[in-house]
C-alpha positions in Angstrom: 0.0 0.0 0.0 1.0 3.6 -0.6 -0.2 6.9 0.7 0.5 8.5 -2.7 -2.2 10.5 -4.5 -1.5 9.1 -8.0 -4.8 7.6 -9.1 -4.7 6.2 -12.7 -6.8 8.0 -15.3 -8.1 4.9 -17.1 -11.8 5.6 -17.5 -12.8 6.6 -21.0 -15.9 8.7 -22.0 -17.8 5.5 -22.7 -16.9 4.3 -19.2 -18.1 7.6 -17.8 -21.4 7.4 -19.6 -21.8 3.7 -18.4 -21.1 4.8 -14.8 -23.9 7.4 -15.0 -26.4 5.0 -16.8 -25.4 2.0 -14.8 -25.7 3.8 -11.4 -28.9 5.5 -12.2 -30.9 2.6 -13.8 -31.4 0.2 -10.9 -34.7 -1.3 -9.8 -36.8 1.9 -9.4 -37.8 2.1 -13.1 -39.3 -1.4 -12.8 -41.3 -0.6 -9.6 -42.0 3.1 -8.9 -44.8 3.6 -11.4 -47.2 1.8 -9.1 -46.7 4.1 -6.1 -46.7 7.2 -8.4 -50.0 6.1 -9.9 -51.5 5.6 -6.5 -50.5 9.2 -5.6 -51.5 10.9 -8.8 -54.2 8.8 -10.4 -53.6 9.3 -14.1 -50.9 8.3 -16.7 -50.4 11.9 -17.8 -49.6 13.1 -14.4 -47.3 10.1 -13.7 -45.4 10.7 -16.9 -45.2 14.4 -16.1 -43.7 13.6 -12.6 -41.1 11.3 -14.4 -40.3 14.2 -16.8 -40.1 16.8 -14.0 -37.8 14.5 -11.9 -35.7 13.8 -14.9 -35.3 17.5 -15.8 -34.4 18.3 -12.2 -31.8 15.5 -12.2 -30.5 16.8 -15.6 -30.3 20.3 -14.1 -28.3 18.9 -11.3 -26.0 17.1 -13.8 -25.4 20.3 -15.7 -24.5 22.1 -12.5 -22.2 19.3 -11.3 -20.6 19.2 -14.8 -19.1 22.6 -14.2 -18.0 21.7 -10.7 -16.5 18.4 -11.8 -14.6 20.0 -14.7 -13.2 22.6 -12.3 -12.1 20.1 -9.7 -11.5 16.8 -11.5 -10.6 15.0 -8.3 -12.1 11.9 -6.6 -14.7 12.7 -4.0 -17.4 14.6 -5.8 -19.6 16.5 -3.5 -17.1 16.2 -0.7 -14.6 18.2 -2.8 -17.2 20.7 -4.0 -18.7 21.4 -0.6 -15.2 21.8 0.9 -14.1 24.3 -1.8 -17.3 26.4 -1.4 -18.2 26.2 2.3 -15.2 24.7 4.1 -14.4 21.4 5.9 -17.4 21.2 8.2 -20.3 20.8 5.8 -18.1 18.7 3.5 -17.2 16.3 6.3 -20.9 16.0 7.4 -21.8 15.0 3.8 -18.9 12.6 3.6 -19.8 11.1 6.9 -23.5 10.6 6.0 -22.5 8.9 2.8 -19.7 6.8 4.1 -21.3 5.7 7.4 -24.9 5.1 6.4 -26.1 6.1 3.0 -23.6 4.3 0.7 -23.3 1.0 2.5 -27.1 1.1 3.1 -27.7 1.6 -0.6 -25.3 -1.2 -1.5 -27.0 -3.5 1.0 -30.5 -2.6 -0.4 -29.5 -3.4 -4.0 -27.8 -6.6 -3.0 -31.0 -7.7 -1.1 -33.0 -6.8 -4.2 -30.6 -8.9 -6.3 -31.2 -11.9 -4.0 -35.0 -11.4 -4.2 -34.9 -11.3 -8.0 -32.6 -14.3 -8.1 -35.1 -16.2 -5.9 -37.7 -15.9 -8.7 -35.4 -17.8 -11.1 -33.6 -20.1 -8.6 -35.7 -20.9 -5.5 -33.7 -20.0 -2.4 -36.0 -21.6 0.1 -37.6 -20.2 3.2 -35.7 -18.2 5.9 -34.0 -20.2 8.6 -34.7 -17.6 11.3 -37.2 -14.8 11.5 -37.6 -12.0 14.1 -39.6 -8.7 14.3 -38.3 -5.6 16.2 -38.8 -1.8 16.1 -35.9 0.2 14.5 -35.9 4.0 14.0 -39.6 4.1 14.8 -40.5 1.5 12.3 -41.2 -2.3 12.6 -38.4 -4.3 11.0 -39.0 -7.8 10.0 -35.5 -9.5 10.2 -34.8 -12.8 8.7 -31.8 -14.9 7.9 -31.4 -17.6 5.3 -29.9 -18.4 1.9 -31.3 -15.1 0.5 -29.2 -13.1 2.9 -26.1 -15.2 2.2 -26.6 -14.5 -1.5 -26.9 -10.8 -0.8 -23.6 -10.8 1.1 -21.9 -12.9 -1.5 -22.7 -10.5 -4.4 -21.4 -7.6 -2.3 -18.2 -9.4 -1.7 -17.8 -10.4 -5.4 -18.1 -6.9 -6.7 -16.0 -5.6 -3.8 -13.3 -8.0 -5.0 -13.7 -7.0 -8.7 -13.2 -3.3 -7.8 -10.1 -4.0 -5.9 -8.4 -4.7 -9.2 -7.4 -1.8 -11.5 -10.1 0.8 -12.0 -10.3 -0.1 -15.6 -11.6 -3.6 -14.6 -14.5 -2.1 -12.7 -15.1 0.4 -15.5 -15.3 -2.3 -18.2 -17.5 -4.4 -16.1 -19.8 -1.4 -15.6 -19.9 -0.8 -19.4 -20.9 -4.4 -20.1 -23.6 -4.3 -17.4 -24.9 -0.9 -18.6 -25.4 -2.2 -22.1 -27.1 -5.4 -20.9 -29.6 -3.6 -18.8 -30.5 -1.1 -21.5 -31.0 -4.0 -23.9 -33.3 -5.6 -21.3 -35.4 -2.4 -21.0 -35.5 -2.1 -24.8 -37.1 -5.5 -25.0 -39.9 -4.3 -22.7 -40.4 -1.1 -24.7 -40.4 -2.8 -28.2 -42.4 -5.7 -27.0 -45.1 -3.6 -25.4 -45.6 -1.3 -28.5 -45.0 -3.9 -31.2 -46.2 -7.3 -29.9 -48.7 -6.8 -27.0 -52.3 -7.4 -27.9 -53.6 -5.3 -25.0 -51.9 -2.0 -26.0 -53.8 1.1 -27.0 -54.4 4.7 -26.4 -57.6 3.9 -24.3 -55.3 2.9 -21.4 -53.7 6.3 -21.3 -56.7 8.3 -20.4 -58.5 6.4 -17.8 -58.1 7.5 -14.1 -57.2 5.1 -11.3 -60.0 6.0 -9.0 -59.5 8.1 -6.0 -56.0 9.6 -5.7 -54.4 12.4 -3.8 -54.1 15.7 -5.7 -52.2 18.9 -5.4 -48.6 20.0 -5.1 -47.8 17.8 -2.1 -48.9 14.6 -3.9 -46.9 15.7 -7.0 -43.9 16.3 -4.8 -44.2 12.9 -3.2 -44.4 11.3 -6.7 -41.4 13.2 -7.9 -39.5 12.0 -4.8 -40.3 8.4 -5.8 -39.1 9.1 -9.3 -36.0 10.8 -8.0 -35.1 7.6 -6.2 -35.1 5.9 -9.6 -33.0 8.8 -11.0 -30.5 8.8 -8.1 -26.9 8.0 -9.0 -26.2 10.6 -11.6 -23.8 12.2 -9.1 -21.6 9.1 -9.0 -19.4 10.2 -11.9 -17.7 13.2 -10.1 -16.8 10.8 -7.3 -14.4 9.0 -9.7 -13.3 12.2 -11.6 -9.8 11.6 -10.5 -9.7 8.4 -12.6 -11.4 9.7 -15.8 -9.3 10.4 -18.9 -9.4 14.1 -19.9 -11.8 14.9 -17.1 -12.4 18.5 -18.1 -14.0 17.2 -21.2 -15.3 13.7 -20.3 -16.8 14.4 -16.9 -19.3 17.0 -18.3 -20.0 15.0 -21.4 -20.5 11.8 -19.4 -22.9 13.5 -17.0 -25.0 15.2 -19.7 -25.1 12.3 -22.3 -25.7 9.7 -19.6 -28.6 11.7 -18.0 -30.2 12.5 -21.4 -30.1 8.7 -22.2 -31.7 7.8 -18.9 -34.4 10.4 -19.2 -35.5 9.1 -22.7 -35.4 5.5 -21.5 -37.5 6.2 -18.4 -40.2 8.1 -20.3 -40.4 5.4 -23.0 -40.6 2.4 -20.5 -43.2 4.1 -18.3 -45.2 5.0 -21.4 -45.1 1.4 -22.4 -46.5 0.3 -19.0 -49.5 2.5 -19.5 -49.8 1.6 -23.1 -50.4 -2.1 -22.4 -52.0 -2.0 -18.9 -55.1 -0.4 -17.5 -54.4 2.3 -15.0 -55.9 0.1 -12.2 -53.4 -2.6 -13.0 -50.5 -0.2 -12.7 -51.8 1.2 -9.4 -52.2 -2.3 -7.9 -48.7 -3.6 -9.0 -46.1 -4.4 -6.4 -45.6 -1.6 -3.8 -46.0 -1.0 -0.1 -49.8 -1.1 -0.5 -49.7 -4.3 -2.6 -46.7 -6.3 -1.4 -47.8 -9.7 -2.9 -48.5 -8.3 -6.4 -46.3 -8.6 -9.4 -44.1 -5.6 -10.3 -45.5 -3.3 -13.0 -42.7 -4.3 -15.4 -43.6 -8.0 -15.0 -47.2 -7.3 -15.7 -46.3 -5.4 -18.8 -43.9 -8.1 -20.0 -46.6 -10.8 -19.5 -48.8 -9.1 -22.1 -46.4 -10.1 -24.9 -44.3 -12.9 -23.3 -47.0 -14.7 -21.4 -45.7 -16.8 -18.4 -42.1 -16.2 -19.6 -42.6 -12.5 -18.7 -42.0 -13.3 -15.0 -38.7 -15.0 -15.8 -37.5 -12.4 -18.2 -38.2 -9.5 -15.9 -36.5 -11.4 -13.0 -33.4 -11.7 -15.2 -33.6 -8.1 -16.2 -33.9 -7.1 -12.5 -30.8 -9.2 -11.7 -28.7 -7.5 -14.5 -30.0 -4.1 -13.5 -29.3 -4.7 -9.8 -25.7 -5.9 -10.3 -25.0 -3.0 -12.7 -26.1 -0.5 -10.1 -24.3 -2.4 -7.4 -21.0 -2.4 -9.3 -21.3 1.3 -10.0 -22.0 2.1 -6.3 -19.0 -0.1 -5.1 -16.8 1.6 -7.7 -17.7 5.2 -7.0 -18.8 5.4 -3.3 -15.5 4.1 -1.9 -13.8 7.3 -3.3 -15.6 9.4 -0.7 -13.7 8.0 2.4 -10.6 7.9 0.2 -10.9 11.7 -0.4 -11.7 12.3 3.2 -8.7 10.4 4.4 -6.5 12.1 1.8 -7.5 15.4 3.4 -6.7 14.1 6.9 -10.4 13.8 8.0 -10.6 10.0 8.3 -8.2 7.3 9.1 -5.1 7.5 6.9 -5.2 3.9 5.7 -8.5 4.6 3.9 -6.6 7.1 1.8 -3.9 4.7 0.7 -3.7 3.1 -2.7 -2.7 -0.4 -3.6 0.8 -0.4 -5.2 -0.3 -2.9 -7.8 -3.8 -1.7 -8.8 -3.6 2.0 -7.8 -7.1 1.9 -6.3 -8.1 2.5 -2.6 -8.4 -1.1 -1.7 -8.8 -0.5 2.1 -11.7 1.9 1.5 -13.4 -0.5 -0.9 -13.0 -3.4 1.5 -14.3 -1.5 4.6 -17.3 -0.3 2.6 -18.0 -3.9 1.5 -17.7 -5.3 5.0 -20.1 -2.6 6.5 -22.6 -3.1 3.6 -22.5 -6.8 4.3 -23.3 -6.3 8.0 -26.3 -4.0 7.0 -27.5 -6.6 4.5 -27.5 -9.2 7.3 -29.2 -6.8 9.7 -32.2 -6.1 7.6 -32.2 -2.4 8.5 -31.0 -1.0 5.1 -34.5 0.1 4.0 -34.9 2.2 7.1 -31.4 3.6 6.6 -32.0 4.6 3.0 -35.4 6.1 3.8 -34.0 8.1 6.6 -30.9 9.4 4.7 -32.5 10.4 1.4 -33.8 13.5 3.0 -30.5 14.6 4.4 -28.7 13.7 1.1 -31.0 16.0 -0.9 -30.3 18.7 1.6 -26.6 18.3 0.7 -27.3 18.2 -3.0 -29.1 21.5 -2.7 -26.1 23.0 -1.0 -23.8 21.5 -3.6 -25.9 23.1 -6.4 -25.5 26.4 -4.6 -21.7 25.9 -4.6 -21.6 26.9 -8.3 -22.8 30.4 -7.3 -20.5 30.6 -4.3 -17.4 29.6 -6.3 -18.2 32.0 -9.2 -18.2 34.7 -6.6 -15.2 33.5 -4.6 -13.0 32.3 -7.5 -14.2 34.2 -10.6 -10.8 33.8 -12.4 -10.5 30.0 -11.8 -10.5 28.2 -15.2 -13.9 26.6 -16.0 -13.4 24.1 -18.9 -17.2 23.7 -18.9 -19.7 26.4 -17.9 -23.1 25.2 -16.8 -25.7 25.4 -19.5 -28.4 28.0 -18.7 -26.5 29.6 -15.8 -27.8 31.1 -13.6 -31.4 29.8 -14.3 -30.7 26.1 -14.5 -28.6 25.8 -11.4 -31.0 28.1 -9.5 -34.0 25.9 -10.5 -32.1 22.8 -9.3 -31.3 24.4 -5.9 -34.8 25.8 -5.4 -36.6 22.6 -6.3 -34.2 20.5 -4.3 -34.8 22.7 -1.3 -38.6 22.4 -1.9 -38.3 18.6 -2.0 -36.4 18.7 1.3 -39.1 20.8 2.9 -41.9 18.7 1.4 -40.2 15.5 2.7 -39.9 17.0 6.2 -43.6 17.5 6.1 -44.7 14.1 4.6 -42.0 11.9 6.3 -41.3 13.8 9.5 -40.0 10.9 11.6 -37.6 9.6 8.9 -36.4 13.1 8.2 -35.6 13.7 11.8 -33.7 10.4 12.1 -31.8 11.4 8.9 -30.7 14.7 10.7 -29.6 12.6 13.7 -27.4 10.6 11.3 -25.9 13.8 10.0 -25.4 15.2 13.6 -23.6 12.0 14.7 -20.7 13.1 12.5 -20.1 16.3 14.5 -18.0 14.7 17.3 -16.1 12.6 14.7 -15.4 15.8 12.8 -14.0 17.5 15.9 -11.8 14.5 16.6 -10.2 14.5 13.2 -9.9 18.2 13.1 -7.9 18.2 16.3 -5.9 15.3 15.1 -5.1 17.0 11.8 -4.1 20.2 13.6 -1.7 18.3 15.9 0.0 16.6 12.8 0.7 19.9 11.1 
């Protein structure tokens, strides 16, 4: 191991786009239409919510593109927040991501992978089951082959990403192409081969549904979960070839591709399924129902639709998992490089030139969460606090143009100042709306953030003594 800072710039523009597409397209696009239809009640409003969430995410990507080109270093928001506001908010963001959000997200995707695999290869009933309250919610804990599979897939992709970064990048490119092809089959099959498709499905309401700005905001938040991950590319900017050019292009091209894919696949759901069928697909309100993507695939594949979507889920889940393992470990690496975490997390392998220790610690903690069964609660509680940081990160573009007006900007955000301002304002509104609609989870998220304060003070004193 070495403490040197020489990361290898081995990720091409194609790898950069694959990281964006692969990290964004996970499982949400196969599931979230049901919840959104329950909230809004009509295909038009659901598609509008997908479009609004996509444009908001694209506005964020355009904003991050300028910041990423200015500071082509590993760490993403941790670097941007530090440059704009100082160490304290940067550390709290990094702490929230490293300690809870990133490993919790990895654990959630690994658990989803195991669930989808169980639809293809039966994994049997749990060996042990318990129920207990966690963070104000009832958690149903179980242990069996499904949990072992979840941990195993985390460890496999942890090991893959301990090799040279180009290995993880190429794996990400292959998985991104595979998942897009799987979604393309759904879109083409629905429009070209389904006997139940037609415009009549697009106009019918789904019965009683909530209306107004609050409901639309809740639906947007559900869509934003499916869009989340576009900010992964700046985390590995220190390993991208020609980052001043490829980071902005990767963000913009990747998000445009995802936006088009999401609109087409959700339109295909409503094309082949009555609105009532979409609203009663798998969700919290209908846990035993088939996912909306499976229902849509059954209209042209018949019984094979269940197997096909399960395989598509598996490919999509592992693509998102690899992207998260690859990118999120760069947060503790950047923190340790700046003296704000244990030094070993900031060391690179002599052979692979990647932060192996940070990757392994991340994988171990994600495995623990996968076994604990608490990852859903963690991701629910942290999404509020993370969007709070994303709002501040968007604001960093204004702060840095004021503080460092002469700093070279290889890419300037399209539509400045309107586009970045829209991102910041809408992100802030989503935070406020989430605080109103999910008060308990939001408060717990703030507690997670606050838990980093004593850790920050410890490392700040430690860094001061070492100077």
